[in-house]
Biopython code that builds the backbone (N, CA, C, O; Angstrom):
import numpy as np
from Bio.PDB.StructureBuilder import StructureBuilder

atoms = [
    (1, "GLY", "N", (10.675, 22.995, -1.805)),
    (1, "GLY", "CA", (11.257, 21.652, -1.933)),
    (1, "GLY", "C", (11.404, 20.951, -0.596)),
    (1, "GLY", "O", (11.308, 19.726, -0.527)),
    (2, "ASP", "N", (11.634, 21.709, 0.469)),
    (2, "ASP", "CA", (11.867, 21.081, 1.780)),
    (2, "ASP", "C", (10.618, 20.350, 2.258)),
    (2, "ASP", "O", (10.691, 19.188, 2.658)),
    (3, "GLY", "N", (9.461, 21.032, 2.217)),
    (3, "GLY", "CA", (8.238, 20.395, 2.695)),
    (3, "GLY", "C", (7.896, 19.153, 1.885)),
    (3, "GLY", "O", (7.476, 18.143, 2.449)),
    (4, "GLY", "N", (8.073, 19.218, 0.551)),
    (4, "GLY", "CA", (7.755, 18.064, -0.291)),
    (4, "GLY", "C", (8.612, 16.866, 0.054)),
    (4, "GLY", "O", (8.113, 15.746, 0.161)),
    (5, "GLU", "N", (9.909, 17.102, 0.229)),
    (5, "GLU", "CA", (10.811, 15.989, 0.548)),
    (5, "GLU", "C", (10.436, 15.372, 1.893)),
    (5, "GLU", "O", (10.486, 14.154, 2.067)),
    (6, "ARG", "N", (10.061, 16.224, 2.835)),
    (6, "ARG", "CA", (9.703, 15.712, 4.151)),
    (6, "ARG", "C", (8.451, 14.841, 4.045)),
    (6, "ARG", "O", (8.358, 13.803, 4.702)),
    (7, "TRP", "N", (7.482, 15.264, 3.213)),
    (7, "TRP", "CA", (6.239, 14.499, 3.073)),
    (7, "TRP", "C", (6.534, 13.114, 2.490)),
    (7, "TRP", "O", (5.917, 12.123, 2.880)),
    (8, "VAL", "N", (7.487, 13.058, 1.547)),
    (8, "VAL", "CA", (7.852, 11.764, 0.954)),
    (8, "VAL", "C", (8.366, 10.824, 2.036)),
    (8, "VAL", "O", (8.167, 9.611, 1.962)),
    (9, "THR", "N", (9.030, 11.392, 3.043)),
    (9, "THR", "CA", (9.565, 10.563, 4.127)),
    (9, "THR", "C", (8.467, 10.191, 5.109)),
    (9, "THR", "O", (8.481, 9.095, 5.670)),
    (10, "VAL", "N", (7.520, 11.088, 5.320)),
    (10, "VAL", "CA", (6.481, 10.872, 6.337)),
    (10, "VAL", "C", (5.406, 9.912, 5.829)),
    (10, "VAL", "O", (4.839, 9.154, 6.616)),
    (11, "GLN", "N", (5.119, 9.933, 4.533)),
    (11, "GLN", "CA", (4.009, 9.143, 4.004)),
    (11, "GLN", "C", (4.124, 7.653, 4.338)),
    (11, "GLN", "O", (3.182, 7.106, 4.911)),
    (12, "PRO", "N", (5.226, 6.965, 4.010)),
    (12, "PRO", "CA", (5.329, 5.531, 4.333)),
    (12, "PRO", "C", (5.262, 5.297, 5.835)),
    (12, "PRO", "O", (4.749, 4.274, 6.288)),
    (13, "LEU", "N", (5.779, 6.246, 6.605)),
    (13, "LEU", "CA", (5.772, 6.107, 8.062)),
    (13, "LEU", "C", (4.340, 6.117, 8.580)),
    (13, "LEU", "O", (3.979, 5.289, 9.416)),
    (14, "SER", "N", (3.522, 7.044, 8.094)),
    (14, "SER", "CA", (2.134, 7.111, 8.546)),
    (14, "SER", "C", (1.380, 5.862, 8.099)),
    (14, "SER", "O", (0.511, 5.375, 8.821)),
    (15, "ASP", "N", (1.701, 5.341, 6.920)),
    (15, "ASP", "CA", (1.067, 4.104, 6.458)),
    (15, "ASP", "C", (1.383, 2.964, 7.405)),
    (15, "ASP", "O", (0.499, 2.176, 7.741)),
    (16, "ALA", "N", (2.636, 2.866, 7.843)),
    (16, "ALA", "CA", (3.029, 1.802, 8.765)),
    (16, "ALA", "C", (2.293, 1.958, 10.091)),
    (16, "ALA", "O", (1.875, 0.967, 10.689)),
    (17, "ILE", "N", (2.133, 3.192, 10.551)),
    (17, "ILE", "CA", (1.417, 3.431, 11.814)),
    (17, "ILE", "C", (-0.037, 2.990, 11.676)),
    (17, "ILE", "O", (-0.593, 2.389, 12.596)),
    (18, "LEU", "N", (-0.658, 3.285, 10.531)),
    (18, "LEU", "CA", (-2.047, 2.880, 10.324)),
    (18, "LEU", "C", (-2.168, 1.367, 10.362)),
    (18, "LEU", "O", (-3.126, 0.833, 10.923)),
    (19, "VAL", "N", (-1.203, 0.671, 9.769)),
    (19, "VAL", "CA", (-1.223, -0.794, 9.770)),
    (19, "VAL", "C", (-1.104, -1.314, 11.197)),
    (19, "VAL", "O", (-1.819, -2.235, 11.592)),
    (20, "LEU", "N", (-0.192, -0.719, 11.969)),
    (20, "LEU", "CA", (-0.006, -1.158, 13.356)),
    (20, "LEU", "C", (-1.272, -0.913, 14.160)),
    (20, "LEU", "O", (-1.677, -1.764, 14.953)),
    (21, "LEU", "N", (-1.904, 0.244, 13.964)),
    (21, "LEU", "CA", (-3.135, 0.543, 14.695)),
    (21, "LEU", "C", (-4.231, -0.442, 14.304)),
    (21, "LEU", "O", (-4.992, -0.888, 15.163)),
    (22, "ALA", "N", (-4.322, -0.784, 13.038)),
    (22, "ALA", "CA", (-5.332, -1.738, 12.587)),
    (22, "ALA", "C", (-5.103, -3.092, 13.249)),
    (22, "ALA", "O", (-6.056, -3.745, 13.676)),
    (23, "ASP", "N", (-3.839, -3.517, 13.336)),
    (23, "ASP", "CA", (-3.526, -4.794, 13.979)),
    (23, "ASP", "C", (-3.940, -4.764, 15.443)),
    (23, "ASP", "O", (-4.487, -5.743, 15.951)),
    (24, "GLN", "N", (-3.686, -3.651, 16.129)),
    (24, "GLN", "CA", (-4.031, -3.551, 17.547)),
    (24, "GLN", "C", (-5.538, -3.622, 17.745)),
    (24, "GLN", "O", (-6.006, -4.303, 18.657)),
    (25, "THR", "N", (-6.307, -2.933, 16.906)),
    (25, "THR", "CA", (-7.761, -2.951, 17.054)),
    (25, "THR", "C", (-8.293, -4.353, 16.767)),
    (25, "THR", "O", (-9.270, -4.778, 17.382)),
    (26, "GLU", "N", (-7.669, -5.066, 15.852)),
    (26, "GLU", "CA", (-8.090, -6.443, 15.571)),
    (26, "GLU", "C", (-7.903, -7.315, 16.805)),
    (26, "GLU", "O", (-8.751, -8.152, 17.112)),
    (27, "MET", "N", (-6.784, -7.119, 17.518)),
    (27, "MET", "CA", (-6.502, -7.928, 18.698)),
    (27, "MET", "C", (-7.460, -7.562, 19.833)),
    (27, "MET", "O", (-7.867, -8.431, 20.606)),
    (28, "LEU", "N", (-7.816, -6.295, 19.935)),
    (28, "LEU", "CA", (-8.714, -5.855, 21.010)),
    (28, "LEU", "C", (-10.106, -6.448, 20.824)),
    (28, "LEU", "O", (-10.817, -6.684, 21.800)),
    (29, "ARG", "N", (-10.495, -6.688, 19.576)),
    (29, "ARG", "CA", (-11.845, -7.159, 19.320)),
    (29, "ARG", "C", (-12.080, -8.549, 19.854)),
    (29, "ARG", "O", (-13.179, -9.087, 19.714)),
]
sb = StructureBuilder()
sb.init_structure("model")
sb.init_model(0)
sb.init_chain("A")
sb.init_seg("    ")
for serial, (resi, resn, name, xyz) in enumerate(atoms, 1):
    if name == "N":
        sb.init_residue(resn, " ", resi, " ")
    sb.init_atom(name, np.array(xyz, "f"), 0.0, 1.0, " ", f" {name:<3s}", serial, name[0])
structure = sb.get_structure()
């Protein structure tokens, strides 16, 4: 149960990081 709960917390965070990285690459272009 511990690992599953942690993944639920990490998933939205990684999604936000991907969005931020995409925005940065757009600006670099």
